[in-house]
TISEKOL-179979 format. One record per residue: x, z, y of N, C-alpha, C in turn; residue in one letter. Coordinates in steps of 0.05 Angstrom, whole numbers, plus 5000, padded with zeros to 4 digits. Example, Ala and Ser with C-alpha at 12.3 -4.5 7.8 and 13.67 -1.06 7.14 Angstrom:
// residues 2
526451564886524651564910526451564934A 525751424955527351434979525851575001S 
This chain:
// residues 253
086221901320086921881292085421641280M 086821491263085721251251083221321234K 081321131233078821181218079321251189D 081321131176081721181148082621471142K 083521611163084421891159082422091169Y 080321991183078222181192076822301169K 076222561171074822701149076822811129G 079322731130081322841112082123121121K 083023291102083923561109086823551117K 087223551144089823541156090423821167V 092423961156093024231165095824241176V 096124421195098724471207100124711193G 102624681187104224891175106724941192V 107125191199109425271215111325441197I 113425321186115225481169116725681187P 117025931178118426131194120326281175A 122826251180124826371163126626561179R 126626821170128127021184131127011177M 131726921153134426951143136426731151E 135926591173137726381182140526491186S 142426351174145226441177146226401206S 145026211220145926161248144526341268R 142126441261140526601280138626771264F 139527001255137727181239135527271257Y 133027281246130727381261129527191281G 130226931279129426741299126426721305K 124726731284121826711290120726921309P 122027161309121027381325122727421351L 124527241356126027251381124127211404A 124527361425122627351448123527141469R 121626981477122026781498120026841520I 121026911543119226991566117227201557L 118127391542116427611534114527571510G 114727331498113027261475114727171452K 114027261428115627171405115426871400E 117626751392117726461389115626351371M 115126481348113026381329110326381342I 109826561360107226571374106926331393Q 109126261407109026031424108125781408W 109325741385108725511368105925521357V 105125751347102425781336100225721357Y 100625831380098525801401098125511409E 100325361412099825081420098724921396Y 099424991372098324851349095324891346C 094525131353091625201351089925031371M 091224921391089724751410089624461402K 090924391380091124111371088424011360C 087423791370084823681361085123561333R 087523481325087923341300088423531276N 088623791281089223981259086724141252L 086024131226083624281217084224581217K 086524651206087424931205090324941211D 091325181218094125221224095025481209V 097325461195098325691181101325731187Y 102225981190105026041189105726081160V 108025981152109026001124111626151124A 111726391111114126551112114326711086T 116826801080117226981057118127251067D 118027301093119027551104116727731113H 116827981105114728171111114428221141E 116528221156116328271185114728051199D 115127801191113627581203110727601194V 110227671169107427701159106027921175G 107328141179106028361194105528291223K 107428141235107028061263104627871265F 104427681246102127491247099527641244C 099427841226097027991222096228141247E 098128261261097628401285096528221307Q 097427971308096627781328094227611320K 093127651296090927491288091627201281G 094127161273095026891266094926861236M 093826631226093726581198096526551187R 097126691165099726691153099526691123C 101126541109101326531080104126611072I 104226821055106826911045107626731022M 109926611024110826411005113126530988T 113826380967116026470950118626480966A 120426650957123026680970125026480960A 124326320941126226140928126425870941T 124725810961124825550974127425510989H 128525270987131125220999130925101027K 128625021035128224901062125324921071N 124824841096122224871108120124701094C 120824471085118824291073117924381045S 119724501030118924621004116924851009E 117425001030115525221037112825101046R 112924891061110424761070108824641046S 110224541026108924441003107324660989D 108424890987106925110974104325160989E 104425171015102025211031100024981027V 101024741027099324501022097724530996C 099124610975097724630949095824870948R 096525080961094825320961092225290977R 092325130998089925101015088424831009V 089524670991088224420983088224211005G 090424201020090624001042091123721030A 090223521045090823241038093223141053E 093623241077095923181093096923441106Y 099623461108100823691121102323591146V 101723711169103323671193105223911195V 107723871191109724081192110924101220E 110624331232111524381259113724591258I 116124531265118224731262117824971280Q 118325201269117825451284119925501306G 121925331309123925361330123625141352D 121125041355120524851375118424961395E 119225171411117225301428116425151452P 117824931459117124791484115424551480T 114624491455112624281451109924371462L 108024181465105324241474103324121454R 100924221455098824121437098523811439A 098623711463098323421467100623271454Q 103023381455105323251443104923231413D 103923441400103423431371101223241364V 099023251379096823061374097622771377D 099222711398100122441401101822351378D 103622531369105222461345103522411321F 101522571316099822531292098322261295I 097322201318095921941322097721711315D 100221721325102021501320103021491291R 103321721279104121731251102021581234A 099521621239097421501223096921211230F 098521101249098520811253099720671229D 101520811215102820691191100720681168F 100520461155098620431133099420601109E 102020621105103120761082105720891089Q 106121141079108721281084108821521065F 111321611061111721861047112022091067D 113222031090113422231111113922081137V 112922181159113522081186114722311202V 116922251216118122441234118622311261T 119522471280119722371307122622381317Q 123222211336125922211347125822161377Y 128022251390128222211419131122121425V 131421961446134121871453135622091467Q 138222111461139922321472142522201483I 144022361497146522261508148622271486S 150822131492153122131473154222411469E 154222561491155222841489153523011470E 150822981473149023141456149223041427E 149822781424150022671396152322791381A 154322891395156623011382156123301374R 153823411382153223691374152123701346D 153523831327152723841299150124001294P 149224151314146724311310144224131309Q 144323901321142023711320142523501299S 140323401287140523201267139922921279V 141822751277141522481288140422281268K 139222071278137821871260138821591266I 139421451245139821161247137121021242A 136220881262133520771262133620471254V 132120401234132020131224129619971234G 129219741223126919571231124319701221N 122119631234119419721226119120021225E 120620161242120420441244121320591219G 123320491205124320621181126920771187K 127221001174129621161177131721061157A 134121011166136220921149138021141140L 138621331158140421551152140021781172Y 140522021163140522261180143322381179F 144222481201146922601201147222801224S 149122991219149823171240152123061258R 153122831250155122681266153722491285C 155222401304154222201323154121931309A 151721831303151421571290149721391308I 150321131309152420991296155221041309P 157321011294160021041305160620801323Y 161620871347162020661367164720521363N 165020381341167620251335168220021353F 166119871362166519641379166119691409K 165919951416165520031444163319871457N 160919891445158619741455156419911467R 157020151475155120321488152520361471N 152720461447150420491430148420701440P 146020681430144020891436144021091413E 143621341420143621561400140821691400Y 140021771376137421901374137622151356Y 136122351364136022591347133122641338K 132922781316130322841304129023071319Q 126423051323124823261334123323391311V 122923651312121923801289118923771283G 118123531278115323471271115323281247L 113423331228113123151204110223131197Y 109422901187106922871173107422781144V 106222931125106622871097103922841083W 103522631067101322641048101922851027P 099922981016100323190997102023110973A 101522870963103022770939105922750945E 106622660969109422600976110922860980A 109723060993111223310998111523460971I 109623430953109923550926112223410912K 112323150913114523000900117223070912R 117323100938119823180951120723450940F 118923640938119623910929120523920900S 119623720884120423710856122923540852Q 124023420873126423260872128823440876T 130823410860133223590863134723530888P 136123730898137723710922139823490917K 140123320937141923090934144823160942G 146622980935149423010942149923000972Y 148622810985149022791014147723021029L 145423111019144123341031145923591029E 147223621007148923861004151423851022S 152223611030154623581047153823631077I 151723501085150923511114149023741120E 147923871100146024091103143624011120D 142423791113139823711124138123591102T 135823711097134223621074132923351078H 133123241102132122971106133722771090M 136222831084137822641069136822621040L 135422821030134322801003132322561002R 130922521025128922311026130222031025L 132321991041133521721041135121681016T 136321901005138021870981136321800957E 133821890956132121840933130021620939Y 130221480961128521250966125721310975G 125221540988122621591000122221401024F 119721341029119021171052118821341077D 120921361092121021531116120621361141V 118421411155117721261179118221431204R 118621301226119421431251117721341274L 117121531292115921471317117621581339V 117821441361119521531383117921691403S 119321841419118121981441120221991464T 119222011488121022051511120622321523D 119122501509118622771519120922951511I 122223061531124523241527123523511518A 124723631498124123901490126724061486T 126524311482128824481477128324621450V 129624531429129524671404131424911404G 130725121390132325361389133725391362V 136225311361137825331337139625571337D 140525651361142425871364141426071385L 142326321385141426511405141726411434P 143826271439144326181467142325971476Q 140825861458138725661466136225801477H 135926061473133626211484133526171515I 135726211528135826191557135125901566A 135925701551135225431557132225381554Q 131025491533128125461529126625601551A 127525841559126125991580126325831607E 128625721613128825571637127025321637A 126925191614125224951611122225021615F 121325241602118525321604117825411632L 119625551644119125651672118925411691T 120725221689120724991706118124831702K 117224801677114824651672112424791683R 112325051681110025201692109925181722K 112325201735112425171764111524891773E 111924701756111124421763108224371757A 106824571746104024541741103324461713G 105324471695104724401667103724651652G 103324611625102324831609104425051607E 
């Protein structure tokens, strides 16, 4: 972590929402015998760059589960429209200076992956938010479950979409990138985001990252070549289990 950020209160927040229309009860779905939210919490607790880690939820079942497992959990308002608004509430309540938001449906990340992302995010001198992206195939780019990114110069995000962008009009074999569920926010920026009304583009594509580009937030990007399996739908559970099993057999965490 860069010297200018050392000593700052950098906390990890794991938003956990039970009421997903695509996958109800996702945080407590079991992966290799362990609930998904526990997978994420445990690797976050190993991160050297995080002072504290909190699960953020508005659902009593998740709160009770966290209490049983000794996991820090903050019950948030039920009115939040997305994960980052929920993370902002935690940021304000614990007095954090920076929030690292780790999506609760990313069970295949590791502590080192998160720490490396934080280190690279703080290479930027100034930003409103930093998120991560990975290159994907054209076939995966056509999947509307993942959010794709148009990457500009100097690590800036130009646009987020559930469509395959850029459109290959000239048949030039373009590269496609999808967003990985990691963010770093300064406290002021995530508060400002939460106070900004939902945008027109956000309402169409159903990704809150478009609120950032639509309203001119400084969105920075870091790349990764580490493959992960995010769990958006019930059928992704088997893919995550296969990924984790293969990594363990290969001697990974």
